[in-house]
C-alpha positions in Angstrom: 0.1 0.2 -0.1 2.7 2.3 0.8 4.5 1.5 -2.6 1.2 2.4 -4.3 0.8 5.8 -2.4 4.4 6.6 -3.3 3.8 6.1 -7.1 0.5 7.5 -7.2 2.3 10.8 -5.6 5.0 10.7 -8.0 2.5 10.5 -11.2 0.5 13.4 -9.7 3.9 15.4 -9.2 4.7 14.6 -13.0 1.2 16.1 -14.1 2.2 19.5 -12.6 2.5 22.0 -15.5 5.9 23.0 -14.1 7.3 19.7 -14.7 6.3 19.4 -18.6 8.5 18.9 -21.7 7.3 22.2 -22.8 10.0 24.0 -20.9 12.6 22.3 -23.1 10.9 23.1 -26.5 10.5 26.7 -25.1 14.0 26.9 -24.5 15.0 25.1 -27.8 13.2 28.3 -29.5 14.2 30.8 -27.3 17.6 31.7 -28.9 16.9 31.2 -32.4 15.7 34.6 -33.2 19.3 35.8 -31.8 20.8 33.3 -34.1 18.7 34.5 -37.0 19.7 38.2 -36.3 23.5 37.5 -35.8 23.6 35.5 -39.0 21.8 38.3 -40.9 24.5 40.9 -39.6 27.0 38.5 -40.8 25.6 38.5 -44.1 25.8 42.5 -44.0 22.1 43.1 -43.1 21.6 46.3 -40.9 18.4 45.3 -39.5 17.8 46.8 -36.0 20.9 49.0 -36.5 19.9 52.9 -36.1 23.3 54.7 -36.5 26.0 55.0 -38.9 28.5 54.3 -36.4 26.9 50.8 -35.5 26.5 49.7 -39.1 30.2 50.5 -39.3 31.1 48.4 -36.4 29.0 45.6 -37.4 30.3 45.6 -40.9 33.9 45.8 -39.4 33.4 43.1 -37.2 34.4 40.7 -39.9 37.7 42.6 -40.1 38.4 42.4 -36.5 37.9 38.5 -36.6 40.8 38.3 -39.4 43.2 38.9 -36.3 41.6 36.0 -34.5 41.4 32.2 -34.9 40.9 31.4 -38.7 38.0 29.3 -38.0 35.9 32.2 -36.7 36.7 34.4 -39.6 35.8 31.7 -42.1 32.5 30.8 -40.4 31.6 34.7 -40.2 32.3 35.1 -43.9 29.9 32.5 -44.9 27.5 34.3 -42.8 27.6 32.3 -39.3 28.4 34.2 -36.5 30.1 32.2 -33.5 27.7 33.4 -31.0 24.9 32.3 -33.2 26.2 28.7 -33.5 26.6 28.6 -29.6 23.0 29.9 -29.6 22.0 26.9 -31.9 23.9 24.2 -29.7 21.9 25.7 -26.7 18.8 24.8 -28.4 20.2 21.7 -29.2 21.0 20.9 -25.6 17.6 22.0 -24.5 16.1 19.5 -26.9 18.3 16.7 -25.3 16.2 17.6 -21.8 12.9 16.5 -23.4 13.6 13.8 -25.9 14.1 10.1 -25.8 17.7 10.1 -27.3 18.6 12.6 -24.6 17.4 10.1 -21.9 19.8 7.6 -23.4 23.0 9.9 -22.2 24.3 9.9 -18.8 22.1 11.8 -16.6 24.9 13.8 -15.0 25.8 14.9 -18.5 22.6 16.9 -18.8 21.8 18.0 -15.5 24.9 19.5 -14.1 25.3 21.7 -17.2 21.5 22.5 -17.3 21.6 23.7 -13.5 24.8 25.4 -14.0 24.3 27.2 -17.2 20.8 27.9 -16.4 21.8 29.7 -13.2 24.5 31.5 -14.9 22.4 32.6 -17.7 19.8 33.8 -15.5 22.6 35.7 -13.2 24.2 37.2 -16.5 20.6 38.4 -17.5 20.0 40.0 -14.0 23.2 41.8 -14.1 22.1 43.2 -17.7 19.1 44.3 -16.2 21.2 46.4 -13.4 23.2 47.9 -16.0 20.0 49.1 -17.7 18.7 50.3 -14.6 21.9 52.5 -14.0 23.3 50.4 -11.1 26.1 48.8 -12.7 28.1 50.5 -15.6 26.8 50.0 -19.3 28.7 49.1 -22.3 28.7 50.4 -25.5 24.6 50.5 -26.3 24.1 53.3 -29.1 23.0 52.3 -32.4 20.5 49.6 -31.8 16.8 49.7 -31.7 15.0 48.6 -28.3 13.7 45.3 -29.8 17.3 44.1 -30.6 17.8 44.0 -26.8 14.6 42.2 -26.2 15.7 39.7 -28.8 19.3 39.4 -27.3 18.9 39.6 -23.4 15.1 38.6 -23.3 16.0 35.4 -25.3 19.1 34.7 -23.3 16.9 35.1 -19.9 14.0 32.9 -21.1 16.5 30.4 -22.2 18.0 30.4 -18.8 14.9 30.0 -17.0 13.3 27.5 -19.5 16.3 25.3 -19.3 16.4 25.5 -15.6 12.9 24.2 -15.8 13.5 21.6 -18.3 16.3 20.3 -16.1 14.0 20.1 -13.2 11.4 18.3 -15.5 13.8 16.1 -17.0 15.0 15.0 -13.4 11.7 14.2 -12.2 10.9 11.9 -15.5 14.1 9.9 -15.2 13.4 9.6 -11.2 9.6 8.4 -12.1 11.3 6.0 -14.8 13.6 4.6 -12.4 11.4 3.9 -9.7 9.4 0.4 -9.5 
């Protein structure tokens, strides 16, 4: 009877909306607008850029990459910004938390990065909000429309929170599958 009660309680917890696989799918989509925007800029687009100086900065970014690792410059010249690639990898990571192929990986390989990267991303987003509120000094912010910040920092914050929740959901699903 105790085993039935425990199993019943676990199935009730699994039905909670905060433990759904939907978090992972939202996380997988959260950074795609950022990846698209950065790729557009790598292709020479000026969408979201409002000043001539900012256009020159974006256009000159490829030239700046020439001085760094060759593979970064090569990626950029074909329209792939390195941070856009990282955003796509973050989306794939989020999908591993909600798919059957992700459950085949060692649990620690998903749980440790899920918690740590999720926490770090939320912390970075919080610090960014403090910069915009004037509590912390700002970096260079001129020349971009406000929606660009929503896409970049909003997407990062959304990804951090949802990957955090997807990790929690993953842990509970794995625990429920392992219990008799």
